[in-house]
Kinemage of the C-alpha trace (Angstrom):
@kinemage 1
@onewidth
@group {chain A} dominant
@subgroup {mainchain}
@vectorlist {calphas} color= white
{ca unk a 1} P -28.624 -69.003 87.155
{ca unk a 2} L -28.957 -70.335 83.946
{ca unk a 3} L -31.372 -67.631 83.104
{ca unk a 4} L -28.773 -64.978 84.004
{ca unk a 5} L -26.108 -66.295 81.635
{ca unk a 6} L -28.679 -66.289 78.726
{ca unk a 7} L -29.549 -62.720 79.651
{ca unk a 8} L -25.875 -61.715 79.446
{ca unk a 9} L -25.561 -63.496 76.142
{ca unk a 10} L -28.312 -61.755 74.365
{ca unk a 11} L -26.992 -58.498 75.757
{ca unk a 12} L -23.463 -59.144 74.174
{ca unk a 13} L -25.114 -60.087 71.002
{ca unk a 14} L -27.034 -56.797 70.778
{ca unk a 15} L -24.077 -54.924 71.573
{ca unk a 16} L -21.948 -56.577 68.841
{ca unk a 17} L -24.774 -56.135 66.515
{ca unk a 18} L -25.012 -52.434 67.455
{ca unk a 19} L -21.433 -51.686 67.094
{ca unk a 20} L -21.475 -53.608 63.636
{ca unk a 21} L -24.277 -51.190 62.403
{ca unk a 22} L -22.082 -48.271 63.738
{ca unk a 23} L -18.985 -49.472 61.848
{ca unk a 24} L -20.997 -50.227 58.736
{ca unk a 25} L -22.596 -46.582 58.932
{ca unk a 26} L -18.787 -45.165 59.405
{ca unk a 27} L -17.732 -47.301 56.315
{ca unk a 28} L -20.719 -45.964 54.236
{ca unk a 29} L -20.099 -42.439 55.190
{ca unk a 30} L -16.293 -42.876 54.254
{ca unk a 31} L -17.218 -44.258 51.275
{ca unk a 32} L -19.396 -41.305 50.270
{ca unk a 33} L -16.726 -38.884 51.197
{ca unk a 34} L -14.197 -40.802 49.266
{ca unk a 35} L -16.567 -40.877 46.258
{ca unk a 36} L -17.460 -37.330 46.312
{ca unk a 37} L -13.625 -36.492 46.812
{ca unk a 38} L -12.598 -38.532 43.849
{ca unk a 39} L -15.650 -37.103 41.928
{ca unk a 40} L -14.365 -33.519 42.888
{ca unk a 41} L -10.766 -34.573 41.910
{ca unk a 42} L -12.205 -36.046 38.468
{ca unk a 43} L -14.177 -32.783 37.875
{ca unk a 44} L -11.137 -30.585 38.535
{ca unk a 45} L -8.866 -32.902 36.401
{ca unk a 46} L -11.470 -32.632 33.506
{ca unk a 47} L -11.918 -28.940 33.747
{ca unk a 48} L -8.198 -28.118 33.310
{ca unk a 49} L -7.866 -26.584 29.770
{ca unk a 50} L -4.232 -28.115 29.213
{ca unk a 51} L -4.145 -31.541 28.000
{ca unk a 52} L -3.150 -34.163 30.838
{ca unk a 53} L -2.165 -37.572 30.343
{ca unk a 54} L -0.874 -40.177 32.691
{ca unk a 55} L 1.635 -42.666 31.302
{ca unk a 56} L 3.202 -45.808 32.590
{ca unk a 57} L 6.801 -46.740 31.971
{ca unk a 58} L 5.983 -48.629 28.495
{ca unk a 59} L 4.274 -45.194 27.293
{ca unk a 60} L 0.895 -46.358 27.553
{ca unk a 61} L -1.787 -43.751 28.249
{ca unk a 62} L -3.437 -44.728 31.665
{ca unk a 63} L -5.729 -41.765 31.995
{ca unk a 64} L -6.593 -38.696 30.255
{ca unk a 65} L -8.459 -35.507 30.899
{ca unk a 66} L -11.340 -34.231 28.570
{ca unk a 67} L -8.850 -31.731 26.794
{ca unk a 68} L -6.564 -34.587 25.926
{ca unk a 69} L -9.353 -36.953 24.947
{ca unk a 70} L -10.684 -34.274 22.589
{ca unk a 71} L -7.413 -33.166 21.150
{ca unk a 72} L -5.765 -36.602 20.583
{ca unk a 73} L -8.816 -38.157 19.543
{ca unk a 74} L -8.500 -40.862 21.946
{ca unk a 75} L -10.987 -43.973 22.339
{ca unk a 76} L -13.575 -43.794 25.054
{ca unk a 77} L -12.619 -45.017 28.478
{ca unk a 78} L -12.942 -48.846 29.031
{ca unk a 79} L -11.263 -49.576 25.709
{ca unk a 80} L -8.641 -52.285 26.420
{ca unk a 81} L -6.276 -51.345 23.450
{ca unk a 82} L -3.075 -50.071 24.314
{ca unk a 83} L -2.749 -46.152 23.907
{ca unk a 84} L 1.018 -45.537 23.029
{ca unk a 85} L 1.444 -41.852 23.689
{ca unk a 86} L 3.941 -41.433 20.743
{ca unk a 87} L 1.092 -42.521 18.356
{ca unk a 88} L -1.356 -40.039 19.501
{ca unk a 89} L 1.186 -37.191 19.920
{ca unk a 90} L 3.366 -37.761 16.867
{ca unk a 91} L 1.600 -40.458 14.691
{ca unk a 92} L 4.650 -42.622 14.947
{ca unk a 93} L 5.329 -46.355 15.821
{ca unk a 94} L 7.948 -45.697 18.267
{ca unk a 95} L 9.164 -42.815 20.343
{ca unk a 96} L 10.832 -40.134 18.461
{ca unk a 97} L 14.629 -39.823 18.882
{ca unk a 98} L 15.996 -37.716 21.427
{ca unk a 99} L 12.418 -37.228 23.217
{ca unk a 100} L 12.627 -35.478 26.505
{ca unk a 101} L 9.899 -37.810 27.949
{ca unk a 102} L 12.166 -40.714 27.365
{ca unk a 103} L 15.001 -38.757 29.151
{ca unk a 104} L 12.487 -38.129 31.976
{ca unk a 105} L 11.888 -41.652 32.257
{ca unk a 106} L 15.532 -42.585 32.143
{ca unk a 107} L 16.676 -39.909 34.649
{ca unk a 108} L 13.751 -39.391 36.776
{ca unk a 109} L 14.044 -35.712 36.509
{ca unk a 110} L 11.355 -33.381 35.315
{ca unk a 111} L 11.593 -31.875 31.726
{ca unk a 112} L 10.077 -28.908 29.762
{ca unk a 113} L 10.233 -28.278 26.038
{ca unk a 114} L 8.549 -26.514 23.239
{ca unk a 115} L 8.155 -27.934 19.896
{ca unk a 116} L 6.057 -27.568 16.774
{ca unk a 117} L 4.212 -30.976 16.397
{ca unk a 118} L 3.270 -31.471 12.721
{ca unk a 119} L 0.941 -34.318 13.518
{ca unk a 120} L -1.136 -32.144 15.661
{ca unk a 121} L -0.346 -28.893 13.709
{ca unk a 122} L 0.363 -26.885 16.680
{ca unk a 123} L 3.127 -25.471 18.914
{ca unk a 124} L 2.945 -27.099 22.196
{ca unk a 125} L 4.739 -26.990 25.364
{ca unk a 126} L 5.256 -30.174 27.237
{ca unk a 127} L 5.933 -30.686 30.872
{ca unk a 128} L 7.026 -34.173 31.541
{ca unk a 129} L 6.554 -34.988 35.317
{ca unk a 130} L 7.981 -38.399 36.494
{ca unk a 131} L 5.700 -40.711 38.727
{ca unk a 132} L 6.981 -42.584 41.818
{ca unk a 133} L 5.366 -45.215 44.130
{ca unk a 134} L 5.679 -45.246 47.744
{ca unk a 135} L 8.875 -47.032 47.612
{ca unk a 136} L 10.261 -44.155 45.542
{ca unk a 137} L 10.285 -46.361 42.461
{ca unk a 138} L 9.700 -44.811 39.152
{ca unk a 139} L 6.469 -45.966 37.607
{ca unk a 140} L 5.707 -43.656 34.695
{ca unk a 141} L 5.151 -39.937 34.065
{ca unk a 142} L 2.442 -37.380 33.817
{ca unk a 143} L 2.153 -35.094 30.566
{ca unk a 144} L 1.031 -31.564 30.974
{ca unk a 145} L 0.571 -30.118 27.301
{ca unk a 146} L -0.271 -26.670 26.613
{ca unk a 147} L -1.226 -25.189 23.220
{ca unk a 148} L 1.083 -22.213 22.647
{ca unk a 149} L 0.431 -21.511 19.060
{ca unk a 150} L -0.610 -18.073 19.353
{ca unk a 151} L 2.028 -17.256 21.417
{ca unk a 152} L 4.732 -18.718 19.290
{ca unk a 153} L 3.040 -17.025 15.983
{ca unk a 154} L 3.171 -13.672 17.981
{ca unk a 155} L 6.855 -14.109 18.790
{ca unk a 156} L 7.632 -15.220 15.269
{ca unk a 157} L 5.682 -12.315 13.946
{ca unk a 158} L 7.635 -10.002 16.351
{ca unk a 159} L 10.932 -11.348 15.334
{ca unk a 160} L 10.050 -10.839 11.614
{ca unk a 161} L 9.076 -7.295 12.453
{ca unk a 162} L 12.402 -6.803 14.316
{ca unk a 163} L 14.373 -8.212 11.325
{ca unk a 164} L 12.556 -5.964 8.822
{ca unk a 165} L 13.175 -3.038 11.119
{ca unk a 166} L 16.959 -4.009 11.237
{ca unk a 167} L 16.859 -4.445 7.415
{ca unk a 168} L 15.146 -0.789 7.038
{ca unk a 169} L 17.591 0.585 9.480
{ca unk a 170} L 20.576 -0.940 7.462
{ca unk a 171} L 19.196 0.649 4.105
{ca unk a 172} L 18.503 4.077 5.830
{ca unk a 173} L 22.150 3.786 7.112
{ca unk a 174} L 23.576 3.033 3.593
{ca unk a 175} L 21.119 5.715 1.994
{ca unk a 176} L 22.298 8.130 4.463
{ca unk a 177} L 26.019 7.298 3.598
{ca unk a 178} L 25.015 7.650 -0.164
{ca unk a 179} L 23.410 11.124 0.500
{ca unk a 180} L 26.528 12.325 2.466
{ca unk a 181} L 28.665 11.263 -0.559
{ca unk a 182} L 26.296 13.036 -2.962
{ca unk a 183} L 26.509 16.112 -1.030
{ca unk a 184} L 30.076 16.065 -1.022
{ca unk a 185} L 30.192 15.574 -4.579
{ca unk a 186} L 27.649 18.468 -4.993
{ca unk a 187} L 29.789 20.736 -2.946
{ca unk a 188} L 32.935 19.717 -4.977
{ca unk a 189} L 30.985 20.463 -8.250
{ca unk a 190} L 29.773 23.578 -6.824
{ca unk a 191} L 33.264 24.883 -6.010
{ca unk a 192} L 34.427 23.573 -9.526
{ca unk a 193} L 31.715 25.579 -11.281
{ca unk a 194} L 32.408 28.733 -9.223
{ca unk a 195} L 36.070 28.501 -10.026
{ca unk a 196} L 35.036 28.074 -13.760
{ca unk a 197} L 32.964 31.194 -13.602
{ca unk a 198} L 35.625 33.320 -11.710
{ca unk a 199} L 38.085 32.172 -14.350
{ca unk a 200} L 35.797 33.050 -17.401
{ca unk a 201} L 35.072 36.373 -15.923
{ca unk a 202} L 38.772 37.209 -15.498
{ca unk a 203} L 39.643 35.996 -19.039
{ca unk a 204} L 36.647 36.998 -20.896
{ca unk a 205} L 34.926 39.968 -19.177
{ca unk a 206} L 37.464 41.902 -16.856
{ca unk a 207} L 40.076 42.614 -19.917
{ca unk a 208} L 37.366 44.379 -21.817
{ca unk a 209} L 36.124 46.282 -18.854
{ca unk a 210} L 39.658 47.353 -18.254
{ca unk a 211} L 39.776 48.579 -21.924
{ca unk a 212} L 36.247 50.538 -21.578
{ca unk a 213} L 37.711 52.427 -18.641
{ca unk a 214} L 40.435 53.653 -20.798
{ca unk a 215} L 38.013 55.240 -23.276
{ca unk a 216} L 36.667 58.802 -23.100
{ca unk a 217} L 33.405 58.876 -21.474
{ca unk a 218} L 31.229 61.413 -19.834
{ca unk a 219} L 31.491 61.363 -16.116
{ca unk a 220} L 28.041 59.483 -15.821
{ca unk a 221} L 28.946 57.109 -18.437
{ca unk a 222} L 32.228 56.068 -16.942
{ca unk a 223} L 30.330 55.419 -13.571
{ca unk a 224} L 28.096 52.857 -15.386
{ca unk a 225} L 31.188 50.889 -16.547
{ca unk a 226} L 32.578 51.188 -12.820
{ca unk a 227} L 29.155 49.841 -11.437
{ca unk a 228} L 29.241 47.041 -13.942
{ca unk a 229} L 32.672 46.222 -12.695
{ca unk a 230} L 31.489 46.214 -9.246
{ca unk a 231} L 28.432 44.075 -9.705
{ca unk a 232} L 30.588 41.539 -11.386
{ca unk a 233} L 32.734 41.477 -8.418
{ca unk a 234} L 29.602 41.246 -6.256
{ca unk a 235} L 28.069 38.573 -8.235
{ca unk a 236} L 31.404 36.626 -7.464
{ca unk a 237} L 31.350 37.321 -3.709
{ca unk a 238} L 29.207 36.606 -0.590
{ca unk a 239} L 28.119 40.126 -0.600
{ca unk a 240} L 24.722 39.833 -2.546
{ca unk a 241} L 23.839 36.472 -0.689
{ca unk a 242} L 24.308 38.036 2.682
{ca unk a 243} L 22.050 40.882 1.829
{ca unk a 244} L 19.467 38.719 0.242
{ca unk a 245} L 19.482 36.305 3.315
{ca unk a 246} L 16.090 35.495 4.917
{ca unk a 247} L 17.550 37.571 8.294
{ca unk a 248} L 18.138 40.573 6.131
{ca unk a 249} L 15.400 40.272 3.609
{ca unk a 250} L 16.513 43.405 1.551
{ca unk a 251} L 14.487 43.873 -1.754
{ca unk a 252} L 16.278 43.705 -5.229
{ca unk a 253} L 16.074 47.699 -5.430
{ca unk a 254} L 17.566 47.931 -1.639
{ca unk a 255} L 20.394 45.558 -2.813
{ca unk a 256} L 21.214 47.945 -5.696
{ca unk a 257} L 21.328 50.793 -3.522
{ca unk a 258} L 23.319 49.120 -0.852
{ca unk a 259} L 25.987 48.101 -4.006
{ca unk a 260} L 26.389 51.509 -4.718
{ca unk a 261} L 26.490 52.914 -1.261
{ca unk a 262} L 29.385 50.327 -0.771
{ca unk a 263} L 31.102 51.798 -3.880
{ca unk a 264} L 30.907 55.225 -2.177
{ca unk a 265} L 28.162 56.895 -4.039
{ca unk a 266} L 26.109 59.612 -2.387
{ca unk a 267} L 22.295 59.887 -2.278
{ca unk a 268} L 22.340 62.575 -5.114
{ca unk a 269} L 24.473 60.274 -7.367
{ca unk a 270} L 22.322 57.292 -6.727
{ca unk a 271} L 19.022 59.083 -7.529
{ca unk a 272} L 20.615 60.170 -10.717
{ca unk a 273} L 22.182 56.836 -11.720
{ca unk a 274} L 18.781 54.857 -11.115
{ca unk a 275} L 16.390 57.645 -12.163
{ca unk a 276} L 14.645 57.997 -8.721
{ca unk a 277} L 14.159 61.036 -6.481
{ca unk a 278} L 16.516 62.071 -3.746
{ca unk a 279} L 13.825 61.500 -1.172
{ca unk a 280} L 13.295 57.963 -2.498
{ca unk a 281} L 16.909 57.095 -2.091
{ca unk a 282} L 17.208 58.319 1.457
{ca unk a 283} L 14.083 56.290 2.257
{ca unk a 284} L 15.653 53.171 1.001
{ca unk a 285} L 18.931 54.159 2.883
{ca unk a 286} L 16.929 54.223 6.201
{ca unk a 287} L 15.151 50.811 5.240
{ca unk a 288} L 18.677 49.322 4.688
{ca unk a 289} L 19.856 50.601 8.001
{ca unk a 290} L 16.803 49.351 9.744
{ca unk a 291} L 16.998 45.886 8.279
{ca unk a 292} L 20.716 45.692 9.114
{ca unk a 293} L 20.007 46.963 12.728
{ca unk a 294} L 21.631 50.125 12.294
{ca unk a 295} L 18.707 52.344 12.691
{ca unk a 296} L 20.020 53.949 15.924
{ca unk a 297} L 23.485 53.116 15.874
{ca unk a 298} L 26.425 55.362 15.141
{ca unk a 299} L 28.036 53.161 12.384
{ca unk a 300} L 28.755 54.122 9.059
{ca unk a 301} L 26.657 52.531 6.628
{ca unk a 302} L 29.199 52.226 3.926
{ca unk a 303} L 31.881 50.695 6.245
{ca unk a 304} L 29.393 48.110 7.471
{ca unk a 305} L 28.411 46.981 3.970
{ca unk a 306} L 31.997 46.662 2.903
{ca unk a 307} L 32.623 44.338 5.945
{ca unk a 308} L 30.151 41.968 4.637
{ca unk a 309} L 32.584 41.126 1.855
{ca unk a 310} L 34.851 39.533 4.539
């Protein structure tokens, strides 16, 4: 009977030892899993290019990834010195006035802000994220800091370019207005000059032509005086301008002949006055009709030329 009890006791010890080994194996396996998981998280934490620092409520940096360690020049891990975040971010002995991270610790609400940090000589975007324990008590915050210098410099450059374009647009607008004023002044000057020329012709030339016409001339000599009078009138009208425009493109000789036709001269008279042949005169007449679009039209050339004065 005693033997049987001893046997049962030994069996229980063996079972207990076996269970203990299994439990130990499970604990070791879980430890390896936890270690690997922690290592994986640490690797991820350190490979993030943004600076990440974990702070307590007293602004001490409790943890920092490699990007933050490098940028802030933090002491190596294991140093017992207090690492105040404002010392490494701003180079100050106390938090800056109006610090959004202070507001985050006060309100427990996340905050995002952008600032040029002279101490770091860069533009940074800071995300302040509050940390809570299992009892929902605020224990500190996490800083996620991103270097946005290139983006801000691009924004500043774009803004500068827009300002320059606006300034150029204003300058062009002012120049355009000035040109309009100058053009109006030019038109006024032109009108004033034309008025003076007409006045001088009426005063200084027309009276003498009138007296010349009273003199006794041969028939062709009087014609020259009349042509002179007509040409002066033509110079002060829009007739010559219309005949020599790009659309009509009459030659100088054709304009002369057109003037004579408008004055009622026949081809024979024109040939004699201009010392050219009758055939040449008719050839010029046909060219004039063609350029005026009258080649096959039943329109009197003299009447049409007279209408150009209107």
